[in-house]
C-alpha positions, -999 to +999 in steps of 0.1 A: +033-052+220+061-076+230+039-096+248+018-100+219+048-110+195+057-136+220+025-151+224+022-151+186+054-171+182+052-195+209+018-208+192+036-208+158+059-228+170+031-252+189+014-254+158+044-262+140+056-288+165+022-302+160+017-308+124+056-326+125+049-350+151+012-361+147+021-389+123+057-394+128+058-420+155+028-441+147+035-452+110+062-477+100+091-472+080+087-475+043+116-490+018+138-461+018+137-453+054+143-492+059+173-483+039+186-456+062+182-475+094+193-506+080+226-492+067+227-472+098+228-503+119+255-522+100+285-500+115+312-476+103+330-504+079+296-508+063+286-474+058+322-462+040+332-493+020+301-512+018+275-485+012+293-469-017+292-498-038+256-496-043+238-466-029+242-436-058+237-413-025+268-404-001+271-425+031+270-388+053+234-392+059+238-426+069+265-418+096+246-390+109+216-415+114+243-444+133+254-414+157+217-404+162+210-438+171+245-448+191+231-418+215+192-424+214+187-457+205+170-472+171+136-477+180+108-456+154+106-430+175+142-427+178+146-429+140+122-404+132+131-378+159+164-371+141+138-355+109+116-341+136+146-324+153+161-308+121+127-295+110+119-279+142+158-264+138+148-250+108+121-223+122+149-206+141+169-207+110+142-189+088+136-163+114+171-154+116+171-155+074+140-133+079+158-109+102+187-104+076+161-099+050+144-073+069+175-056+073+185-057+040+150-039+029+152-011+059+183-007+071+174+020+097+144+003+109+140-034+101+105-048+098+095-072+124+067-083+101+093-099+075+108-128+104+072-131+120+059-137+081+083-165+075+082-178+108+044-183+099+049-199+066+076-224+077+054-236+104+024-243+080+045-251+047+033-287+034+059-300+021+085-293+047+059-306+073+054-335+051+092-344+050+097-336+086+095-372+098+115-389+072+145-413+081+158-399+048+181-369+040+151-342+031+146-326+069+185-319+072+189-310+036+159-283+043+175-275+076+213-268+062+195-248+032+180-224+056+213-223+074+226-213+039+198-186+032+209-170+064+246-169+061+242-155+024+220-130+032+240-119+059+274-118+035+251-097+012+240-074+039+276-070+052+292-068+017+265-041+003+281-011+020+315-020+002+328-036+033+354-068+032+337-102+027+327-112+065+348-147+077+322-162+099+288-161+077+311-171+050+325-201+069+287-210+080+277-206+040+311-231+031+301-255+057+264-252+046+277-259+009+300-290+021+271-305+037+244-301+010+271-321-012+276-349+013+241-352+023+223-364-008+229-370-044+210-338-059+237-317-034+255-304-065+224-290-078+220-274-047+254-263-045+254-247-081+225-223-071+243-216-037+276-208-054+255-187-083+237-169-054+269-159-032+283-143-066+250-124-069+253-111-037+291-103-032+307-096-066+315-061-073+341-039-089+370-028-062+373-062-042+404-073-026+427-098-032+418-111+004+380-114-004+392-132-034+413-156-015+386-162+007+359-171-021+381-190-043+400-209-015+371-214+006+356-232-027+386-250-035+384-265-001+348-274+000+355-294-037+384-313-024+363-321+009+335-333-014+357-351-041+352-388-026+314-382-029+321-371-063+339-400-073+308-425-057+282-404-072+300-407-112+308-443-101+272-453-095+252-428-117+256-450-149+240-479-137+210-461-122+207-438-154+205-471-175+180-487-154+161-468-130+125-472-129+117-437-124+100-420-153+096-382-156+064-366-171+051-330-172+019-338-164+008-316-141+041-300-134+030-267-127+007-280-095+034-303-085+056-275-083+028-254-065+030-282-037+066-281-036+067-244-028+036-237-013+002-258-019-012-267-054-050-245-052-059-219-072-060-193-041-028-204-028-013-192-059-027-160-064-018-154-028+016-163-031+017-143-067+005-116-046+029-116-017+057-122-045+051-090-064+049-071-037+082-084-022+101-078-056+086-043-056+099-034-022+135-055-029+138-034-061+139-003-040+177-005-035+208-021-052+210-046-021+173-057-021+175-063-054+206-084-050+191-104-022+157-108-044+182-122-072+197-145-047+167-161-033+151-164-066+184-186-079+182-205-045+148-212-050+144-220-088+178-230-101+182-262-082+143-276-091+154-262-128+183-284-133+166-313-123+136-310-145+163-299-171+184-337-164+151-355-166+142-341-198+175-346-215+195-376-195+176-391-165+146-390-145+160-374-114+130-346-107+114-361-075+098-333-056+110-349-021+145-342-033+138-309-041+115-299-006+146-278+002+139-252-024+108-242-003+129-224+020+140-193-002+108-193-018+086-186+014+114-161+029+109-144-007+075-145+002+077-130+034+098-099+025+066-085+014+062-072+047+094-050+049+088-026+018+059+000+006+042+008+037+006+015+019+010-022+003+008-041+035-028-046+037-029-065+006+003-083+017-015-092+049-047-103+032-026-124+007-007-142+035-038-150+058-052-165+028-022-183+019-019-198+055-054-208+054-047-230+025-017-244+042-035-252+070-062-265+058-040-291+035-018-298+069-048-305+091-067-328+062-032-347+066-034-353+100-026-382+111-017-388+077-011-420+053+023-444+052+038-446+021+037-484+029+017-495+053+036-526+067+019-531+101-015-547+087+008-572+063+027-583+090-002-588+114-021-605+084+007-630+079+013-632+118-023-649+123-016-676+097+022-683+104+028-718+115+057-732+132+087-738+107+072-715+081+097-690+066+091-656+046+111-654+013+119-619+007+123-614-032+136-591-042+159-587-011+154-551-003+114-560+008+131-577+038+146-540+050+109-525+063+092-558+070+120-564+094+115-533+113+075-538+111+082-570+127+103-554+151+078-527+159+051-551+167+072-575+190+070-602+165+090-634+154+085-640+118+119-657+103+126-644+068+156-651+042+164-626+016+170-639-020+197-640-031+213-623+000+210-595+022+212-565+009+233-555-010+236-585-037+269-574-053+279-587-086+255-619-089+266-642-119+236-643-141+213-617-125+207-582-130+194-552-115+161-541-130+160-504-110+194-493-110+205-501-075+239-524-077+224-543-042+189-553-054+195-582-082+167-601-100+177-638-108+172-660-139+149-688-140+173-716-132+188-698-103+153-696-090+147-730-098+178-742-079+168-719-047+131-731-043+140-766-052+169-766-025+167-792+004+163-764+029+136-750+011+115-781-001+118-788+041+098-757+045+061-762+055+049-730+041+070-707+025+055-669+024+067-651-008+073-616+000+077-594-032+080-555-031+077-542-068+071-577-084+068-561-118+104-551-118+119-578-100+098-608-108+084-602-141+063-632-150+059-645-114+090-669-120+098-672-086+063-674-077+060-705-102+092-723-094+080-722-055+044-733-068+061-765-078+048-793-051+027-760-036-002-745-035-018-713-027-032-710+007-037-672+013-024-637-005-023-606+007-017-574-019-019-540-007-002-514-027+036-527-036+031-555-008+029-585-023+024-616-001+017-652-010+016-684+012+030-714-007+022-747+010+037-780+006+007-802-004+017-828+016+012-807+046-020-808+067-043-781+064-035-754+090-062-745+115-081-716+110-065-680+111-063-669+151 
């Protein structure tokens, strides 16, 4: 039996590693990832004095990336390996949380099926897999939320019999709480769910003064630690709310939520529903089980519900990837179906296998995956047409970030200039910030004309105008028109949001055919 279980665990870890690495090291960084890499490369002063002036996210994750790159380098593989490592570390944390859940369900004889089912689900869950190779906070958020689930379930199990609040699990929970707050601007939503889950697990009559001091004092300390991050959020939020390009829609919302928690198919929804009902029946048979079920539901639902509510009434903040950590408590709840009533194990097994099949089918279809922005073909296309003296103008300036990393990855040299300045362009006079980022500005026509007609620009034989999101930053092709005075468009590349136009001076001889 032990040999079979060990073989199953090794196989699941192998499958999880394959799906998390299949495309991790072959696709270029997309815009948001390039932001992370760029900020981390600028140094500590930039991270903690400049980043808070243009980013709604706290600088903690970028600092984590910087530490990682100082140890492993800043190659594409090194940058992506941080998320992969965090995603793989999530697996044992989910297993530990599953063991705690099994001990809550059956204290005398915990069911091995709960942690095994949890491992199977997290190994195949499409959204955690999709986030694994992101050079963004999401894989770390998922890991920290898994740690929080483990700590909370252990606290709930220990206090269920009237014992005092345990110090070590509480310290682990508080550390996870602080990290969630500092990792992402959606951290407060997760923190609200974690605090409510803890209250559901531990609050009871007869709590001692020591317990109250630990709980209140610990949260006060976390609040003080987060205070600088909260001030950054308060400072940045008004600009972002008034100008963001994001739009919230309830179109296909139920399937978007299904894809977040499990996978968006009818069969998967039915299977997850069966597992959820069996789990709730089993957990509902005892007080500790009911508390654990309530806590997991809060952890899974509250952050998502809050983000949807804010999106409907204030500003669009609901994006599936930012809520991807909420999948962890949902998967744990489904795994609890294997720790309750024995005669229900057969429908639970059937539902689990069906759900796992649906997940694996989607995972397999995504191998090796498609990049969010495919910069490599664009850079190769440009390199084939680039001539000595040419220059890339990136407008808006943020387009230069993924472009530069793609150029580096391919071992090429394509000089570029960010318009009006390298990220961030702060407090630009006469400019505006179309998407809410204080680091990326649009300029009025007269400023763009001055840039286009400046002697250093006129001296360039061919200006390759790189625009990423021209519909937001260059409405009406204003900069394209200004650069086009005395020039002709000799080549054009459009793929998704990537738009490159080659503008050659009329007096320059025709270029030879592309090599």
